[in-house]
C-alpha positions in Angstrom: 0.0 0.0 0.0 1.1 3.6 -0.8 -0.3 6.4 1.3 0.3 10.1 0.3 -0.6 12.6 3.0 -1.2 16.2 2.1 -0.6 18.5 5.0 0.6 22.0 6.1 2.5 20.3 9.0 4.6 17.5 7.5 7.1 17.6 10.5 4.2 16.9 12.9 3.2 13.8 10.8 6.5 12.0 10.7 7.0 11.0 14.3 4.1 8.4 14.6 5.5 6.6 11.6 9.0 6.3 13.1 8.1 3.8 15.8 6.2 0.6 16.6 4.0 -1.2 14.1 3.9 1.5 11.4 7.7 1.7 11.4 8.1 -2.0 11.0 5.6 -2.0 8.2 7.6 0.6 6.3 10.9 -1.1 7.0 9.4 -4.4 5.6 8.4 -2.5 2.4 4.8 -3.5 3.1 3.7 0.2 3.0 5.0 3.5 1.7 4.1 6.7 3.4 4.8 10.0 1.7 4.2 13.5 3.1 3.4 16.5 0.8 3.7 20.1 2.2 0.7 21.9 0.7 2.6 25.2 0.9 4.9 23.9 -1.8 1.9 24.1 -4.2 0.5 27.6 -3.6 1.0 30.4 -6.0 0.9 32.9 -3.1 4.3 34.6 -2.5 3.8 34.4 1.2 3.1 30.6 0.9 -0.3 31.0 2.6 -2.9 28.4 1.7 -5.9 30.0 3.3 -8.2 33.0 2.8 -11.2 34.7 4.3 -14.6 33.0 3.8 -17.0 34.5 1.3 -20.0 36.0 3.0 -18.0 36.9 6.1 -17.7 35.0 9.4 -15.0 33.9 11.7 -12.0 31.8 10.8 -10.1 31.1 7.5 -10.8 28.6 4.7 -8.2 26.5 2.9 -8.0 27.5 -0.8 -8.8 25.1 -3.6 -5.8 26.0 -5.9 -2.9 24.4 -4.0 -5.0 21.4 -3.1 -6.1 20.8 -6.7 -2.5 21.2 -8.0 -1.1 18.8 -5.4 -3.7 16.2 -6.1 -3.3 16.6 -9.8 0.4 16.1 -9.6 0.0 12.9 -7.6 -2.7 11.6 -9.9 -0.5 12.2 -12.9 2.0 9.7 -11.5 -0.3 6.8 -10.5 -3.9 5.7 -10.0 -5.5 6.3 -6.6 -8.2 4.1 -5.2 -9.4 6.8 -2.9 -8.8 10.5 -2.2 -9.8 11.0 1.4 -10.6 14.1 3.3 -10.4 14.0 7.1 -13.4 15.9 8.4 -15.7 15.8 11.5 -18.8 15.4 9.3 -17.5 12.5 7.3 -18.5 8.9 7.8 -17.3 7.6 11.1 -14.4 5.3 10.9 -15.1 1.8 12.1 -13.5 -1.6 11.8 -15.5 -2.7 8.9 -14.3 0.3 6.9 -10.7 -0.3 8.0 -10.9 -4.0 6.9 -12.1 -3.0 3.4 -9.7 -0.1 3.0 -6.7 -2.1 4.0 -7.0 -3.9 0.7 -6.5 -0.7 -1.3 -3.3 -0.1 -3.2 -2.9 3.7 -3.3 -4.7 6.4 -1.3 -4.3 10.1 -0.7 -5.3 11.7 2.6 -6.0 15.4 2.8 -5.6 17.0 6.2 -7.8 20.0 6.7 -7.2 23.1 8.9 -8.8 26.3 10.0 -12.6 26.3 9.2 -12.1 23.6 6.6 -11.5 23.4 2.9 -13.3 25.3 0.1 -16.4 23.2 -0.5 -15.4 22.7 -4.2 -12.5 20.5 -3.0 -15.1 18.2 -1.4 -17.5 18.4 -4.4 -15.0 17.7 -7.1 -11.7 16.3 -5.9 -12.5 14.1 -2.9 -13.8 10.5 -3.2 -14.4 9.8 0.4 -14.8 11.8 3.7 -13.9 10.2 7.0 -14.3 11.2 10.6 -12.7 9.7 13.7 -15.5 10.9 16.0 -17.9 13.6 17.0 -15.4 16.2 18.1 -13.1 18.8 16.5 -9.3 18.8 16.5 -6.9 21.6 15.5 -6.3 19.8 12.2 -6.7 16.6 10.2 -3.2 15.3 10.9 -4.0 13.3 14.0 -7.0 11.8 12.4 -4.9 10.8 9.4 -2.5 9.1 11.7 -5.3 7.2 13.3 -6.7 6.1 9.9 -3.2 5.0 8.8 -2.6 3.0 11.9 -6.0 1.3 11.6 -5.2 0.3 8.0 -1.5 -0.5 8.2 -1.9 -3.0 11.0 -4.3 -5.1 8.9 -1.9 -5.5 6.0 -0.6 -9.1 6.0 2.9 -9.4 7.4 2.7 -6.3 9.5 1.7 -7.9 12.8 3.9 -10.7 14.1 0.7 -12.8 14.7 -1.6 -12.1 11.8 -4.6 -13.7 13.6 -4.3 -11.0 16.3 -6.2 -8.4 14.3 -9.1 -10.8 13.9 -9.7 -10.8 17.7 -9.6 -7.0 18.2 -12.5 -4.8 19.4 -14.1 -2.6 17.6 -22.6 23.2 19.9 -25.5 23.1 18.5 -26.8 19.9 17.1 -26.3 20.9 13.4 -23.4 20.1 11.1 -21.7 23.1 9.5 -22.9 24.3 6.1 -20.5 24.3 3.0 -17.8 27.0 3.0 -16.1 28.7 0.0 -13.3 31.2 -0.6 -11.5 32.8 -3.5 -11.6 32.4 -6.4 -15.4 32.7 -6.9 -15.2 30.8 -10.2 -12.6 27.9 -10.4 -12.7 25.8 -13.6 -16.4 26.6 -13.8 -17.1 25.5 -10.3 -18.9 28.5 -8.8 -19.6 29.8 -5.4 -23.4 30.1 -4.7 -24.5 33.6 -5.6 -26.0 34.4 -2.2 -22.6 34.3 -0.6 -21.4 37.0 -3.0 -24.5 39.2 -2.5 -23.4 41.1 0.6 -27.0 40.5 2.0 -26.1 39.1 5.4 -29.7 38.2 6.3 -30.0 36.0 3.2 -26.6 34.6 3.7 -27.4 33.6 7.3 -30.7 32.1 6.1 -28.9 30.1 3.4 -26.4 28.8 5.9 -29.1 27.7 8.4 -31.0 25.9 5.6 -27.8 24.2 4.4 -26.8 23.3 7.9 -30.2 21.7 8.6 -30.2 19.9 5.2 -26.6 18.7 5.7 -27.4 17.4 9.2 -30.7 15.7 8.1 -28.8 13.9 5.2 -25.7 12.8 7.2 -26.6 12.7 10.9 -30.4 12.6 11.4 -29.8 11.3 14.9 -28.6 14.8 15.9 -32.1 16.2 15.1 -33.9 13.7 17.3 
C-alpha cells in the first residue's frame, strides 16, 4: 500500500511513523508513506494556503488551488483508489471500513485546517470523507495518523501474529454548512451567488438551511 498525505504540517506527521508497528511495516516494504507540504503548491508569494470566507464570518478557509495542484500532480504519477478528506462530518471510521480499505493499493489523505477546505474541493476532488469521532481537533493530521494506523496494522505481514487483528475490538446539534473562498469561479465550479451578494440576512438564512439539510442527510440522529 502507498499512502500520500497532504498537510501543512509535515514535520508533525513523521514521528508516529517512526516507531512501533507502522515503522516495522515501512521497513518491511509493506507500506510506503509520503508527506506533501501543501505550501509547496501555492502560487501565493507568502506561501499561505488560506483566505477569508465569502459571506464573512470567523476563521479562515483552505483554498482550492494548492490542493487541486497537489492532487493533480499525484494523480499524474499513478492511479489512486481513494482520495480521502479527514473531516468531522465524514462517515465515522469503524473496523468494517478499515478492513475494506486495508486492501487498497494507493490512497491520498488530505488534512484540513482552520474552518475547513473550500467546498469545491469536497465536491469535485475528494472521493471519500472520513471522521474519527464527533469532536473537533486543530487539524486533520492526528485523524490521518489514526486512519493510517487502523489500515496498516491489517496488512498481511505487519503484525507478528496475523490472527491477532481478527480478535480486536471494535454546539449546536447541526453540522456546519458548506464553506467557500476565492476564487469565486474555479474551472467553472462557482460559489453560490447568495454568498457574494453582501446580503447578510439572506446569507445567514442560506447557511441555516444548508446546515439543517446537511445534518438531516448525514446525521439525522442529531435532530432527534
